[in-house]
C-alpha positions in Angstrom: 0.3 19.4 -30.4 0.1 18.9 -26.5 2.9 20.4 -24.6 4.4 18.2 -21.8 2.8 18.4 -18.5 5.7 20.2 -16.9 5.3 23.1 -19.4 1.4 23.0 -19.9 0.4 26.7 -18.8 3.4 27.2 -16.8 6.0 30.0 -17.7 9.4 29.4 -15.8 10.7 32.4 -14.2 13.3 31.5 -12.0 16.8 32.0 -12.9 19.3 29.0 -13.6 21.0 29.7 -10.2 17.9 29.3 -8.4 16.8 26.1 -10.2 20.1 24.7 -9.6 20.0 25.5 -6.1 16.9 23.9 -5.7 18.0 20.6 -7.5 21.0 20.3 -5.4 18.9 20.7 -2.2 16.4 17.9 -3.4 19.4 15.8 -4.3 21.2 16.2 -0.8 18.0 15.5 1.0 17.2 12.3 -0.9 21.1 11.0 -0.8 21.2 11.7 3.0 17.6 10.1 3.8 17.2 7.9 1.0 20.2 6.8 -0.6 22.6 6.7 2.5 20.2 4.8 4.5 19.7 2.0 1.8 23.5 1.8 1.5 23.8 1.4 5.1 21.1 -1.5 5.1 22.8 -3.6 2.2 26.4 -3.1 3.8 25.1 -4.1 7.0 23.5 -7.3 5.2 26.7 -8.5 4.1 28.9 -7.4 6.8 29.3 -11.2 7.9 29.9 -12.4 4.5 27.6 -13.8 1.9 27.6 -17.2 3.8 26.0 -15.4 6.9 23.7 -13.5 4.7 22.2 -16.7 3.0 22.2 -18.4 6.0 20.2 -15.8 7.6 17.4 -16.1 4.8 17.4 -19.7 5.1 16.5 -19.7 8.7 13.2 -21.3 9.3 12.0 -18.4 11.4 12.9 -16.0 8.6 11.4 -17.9 5.9 8.2 -18.3 8.3 8.3 -14.2 8.4 8.5 -14.2 4.5 5.9 -16.4 4.0 3.4 -14.9 6.4 3.8 -11.6 4.8 3.3 -12.8 1.3 0.2 -14.7 2.7 -1.2 -11.7 4.4 -0.5 -9.4 1.4 -2.1 -12.3 -0.8 -5.3 -11.9 1.0 -5.5 -8.3 1.9 -4.6 -7.2 -1.8 -7.7 -8.7 -3.4 -10.0 -7.8 -0.6 -8.8 -4.3 -0.6 -9.0 -3.9 -4.3 -12.6 -5.2 -4.7 -13.6 -2.8 -1.6 -11.5 0.1 -3.1 -12.9 -0.2 -6.5 -16.7 -0.4 -5.4 -16.5 2.5 -3.0 -14.6 4.6 -5.6 -17.3 3.4 -8.1 -20.1 4.3 -6.0 -18.7 7.7 -4.7 -17.7 9.2 -8.1 -20.5 7.9 -10.2 -23.5 7.9 -8.1 -25.2 10.4 -5.3 -26.8 8.8 -2.4 -27.4 9.5 1.2 -24.2 9.1 3.3 -21.7 9.6 0.5 -19.8 12.2 2.6 -19.8 10.0 5.6 -18.5 7.1 3.5 -15.6 9.4 2.2 -14.8 10.2 5.9 -14.6 6.4 6.9 -12.3 6.0 3.5 -9.8 8.5 5.0 -10.1 7.2 8.7 -7.0 4.7 8.3 -4.9 7.9 7.2 -6.0 9.8 10.4 -5.6 7.2 12.9 -2.2 6.0 14.2 -1.7 2.0 13.3 -1.1 1.3 17.1 -4.3 2.8 17.8 -5.9 0.7 14.7 -4.3 -2.5 16.7 -5.5 -1.6 19.9 -9.1 -1.3 18.6 -8.7 -4.8 17.4 -7.5 -6.0 20.6 -10.6 -4.4 22.4 -12.8 -5.8 20.1 -11.8 -9.7 20.3 -9.1 -10.0 22.9 -9.8 -12.3 25.8 -10.9 -9.3 27.6 -12.5 -7.5 24.5 -16.2 -6.7 23.8 -16.4 -10.1 21.5 -13.6 -11.9 23.4 -15.6 -14.2 25.9 -18.1 -15.2 22.9 -15.0 -16.1 20.6 -13.6 -18.2 23.4 -16.8 -20.1 24.2 -17.0 -20.9 20.7 -13.0 -21.8 20.1 -12.7 -19.1 17.6 -9.2 -17.6 17.5 -8.6 -14.3 16.1 -6.2 -12.5 18.2 -2.5 -13.3 18.1 -3.2 -15.4 15.1 -3.3 -14.7 11.3 -6.8 -13.4 11.1 -5.9 -10.6 13.3 -2.8 -9.6 11.2 -5.2 -9.6 8.2 -7.7 -7.3 9.9 -5.2 -5.0 10.8 -3.4 -5.0 7.6 -6.9 -4.6 5.9 -7.7 -1.6 8.1 -4.6 0.4 7.6 -4.5 -0.2 3.8 -8.1 0.3 2.9 -7.8 3.8 1.5 -5.0 3.4 -1.1 -7.2 2.0 -4.1 -10.1 4.1 -3.4 -8.3 7.1 -3.0 -6.4 6.5 -6.3 -9.3 6.1 -8.0 -12.0 8.4 -6.8 -10.1 11.4 -8.4 -9.7 9.7 -11.6 -13.1 8.6 -11.9 -14.6 11.7 -11.0 -12.6 13.5 -13.8 -13.9 11.2 -16.2 -17.4 12.1 -15.8 -20.4 9.8 -16.7 -20.8 10.4 -20.2 -19.4 7.4 -21.5 -21.1 5.0 -18.9 -24.7 7.2 -19.8 -24.0 6.6 -23.7 -23.5 2.8 -22.9 -26.9 2.5 -21.0 -28.6 4.6 -23.5 -27.3 1.8 -26.1 -28.8 -0.9 -24.1 -26.1 -2.2 -21.8 -27.1 -2.9 -18.0 -25.3 -1.5 -15.1 -22.7 -4.5 -14.9 -22.1 -4.5 -18.8 -21.3 -0.9 -18.6 -19.1 -1.2 -15.4 -16.8 -4.0 -17.1 -17.0 -2.9 -20.8 -16.5 0.7 -20.1 -15.5 2.0 -16.4 -13.1 -0.7 -15.8 -10.9 -0.2 -18.8 -10.8 3.5 -18.4 -9.3 3.1 -14.7 -7.0 0.0 -15.1 -3.8 1.9 -14.7 -5.1 3.6 -11.8 -6.0 0.4 -10.3 -2.4 -1.0 -11.0 -1.1 2.2 -9.5 -3.3 1.9 -6.4 -2.5 -2.1 -5.9 1.1 -1.1 -5.9 0.9 1.2 -3.2 -1.5 -1.2 -1.3 1.0 -4.1 -1.7 4.0 -2.2 -0.4 2.3 -0.9 2.6 0.7 -4.3 3.2 4.1 -6.1 3.3 5.9 -3.2 5.3 3.2 -2.7 7.9 4.6 -2.6 11.4 2.5 -0.8 14.1 -0.9 -2.7 13.7 0.4 -5.8 13.2 3.1 -5.5 16.1 -0.2 -4.8 18.5 -2.2 -7.6 17.4 0.4 -10.4 16.3 1.5 -11.3 19.8 5.2 -11.6 18.5 5.1 -15.4 18.2 8.3 -16.5 16.5 7.7 -18.9 13.6 3.9 -18.2 13.7 2.7 -14.4 13.8 5.9 -12.5 13.0 5.9 -10.7 9.8 9.1 -9.5 7.9 9.1 -6.3 9.9 8.6 -7.8 13.3 11.1 -10.4 12.6 13.7 -7.6 11.8 12.7 -6.2 15.4 13.0 -9.2 17.2 16.7 -10.0 15.4 17.7 -6.3 16.3 16.7 -6.3 19.8 19.0 -9.8 20.1 21.7 -7.8 18.6 21.7 -9.9 15.7 22.4 -7.0 13.6 23.5 -9.0 10.4 20.7 -11.1 10.6 18.3 -8.0 11.3 20.0 -6.1 8.2 19.5 -9.2 5.9 15.9 -9.1 6.4 15.6 -5.5 6.2 17.3 -5.8 2.6 14.6 -8.1 1.4 12.2 -5.4 2.5 14.5 -2.8 0.9 14.5 -4.5 -2.2 10.6 -5.0 -2.4 10.4 -1.4 -1.7 13.0 -0.6 -4.5 10.9 -2.9 -7.0 7.5 -1.4 -6.1 9.3 2.3 -6.6 10.1 1.0 -10.4 7.0 -0.7 -10.6 5.1 2.8 -9.7 7.2 4.8 -11.9 6.4 2.7 -14.9 2.9 2.8 -14.3 2.9 6.6 -13.5 4.8 6.9 -16.7 2.1 4.9 -18.7 -0.9 6.8 -17.1 0.9 10.1 -18.2 1.1 8.8 -21.9 -2.4 7.8 -21.8 -3.6 11.4 -20.5 -1.4 12.6 -23.4 -3.2 10.5 -25.9 -6.6 11.5 -24.6 -5.8 15.3 -24.6 -4.1 14.9 -28.0 -7.5 13.3 -29.5 -9.4 16.2 -27.8 
């Protein structure tokens, strides 16, 4: 019989009083920095009444921001899913020259400020940038348009799937893949029949985190978008513009949509994490 994860190899030595104090501190922290701000967002969204709230959501600029955010996520998520799975598969299952360098590059977006990442694309593709004159000569528009938003979002969200899958695939080892190859399966058959089913919940977990970051990215997108209202403003940028115009109800209304997306993401994340834990329990029980 497998013990729950929280109890495996752990002997609780803290007194009941200490545990209660720690729990109260954690609950107080969550209340102060999570629940209260969420409550303020939703309260501010309906401060002008439901009519004002709905009118804000029906505003053409709001609809354009929502559409651009969803379009960006719809492009970025599949691309980074593909790149992340391939990178994780290469790092976890094979040894090759440059492996440590690749792992360093995967972690790079975690260490670089999103604003700096956006500035990098400006220096590359801007009118005065490295490739800017050539792009202008060939009438190719990247900066202050959808391509730059996608590139910036791709950069800041690249590690999420790869970093979720690498430790999972490393812990699984290569025994099952080697057995499949011994039985006559080729590389792609082994990947789709053995590797991919074993990491499916890790992929879903990584995609949830990736999608949440893609829709909520502000810093890098703010630098490369140009803030063109109705064209290059995503939802976070639209919230900033409404707030700067002292349209607080409008800003809170759009922010409430982002908050609802975040809550939905947390719910899906918790469900997937529970499913992964159940799957791991079943594997441990079998062994």
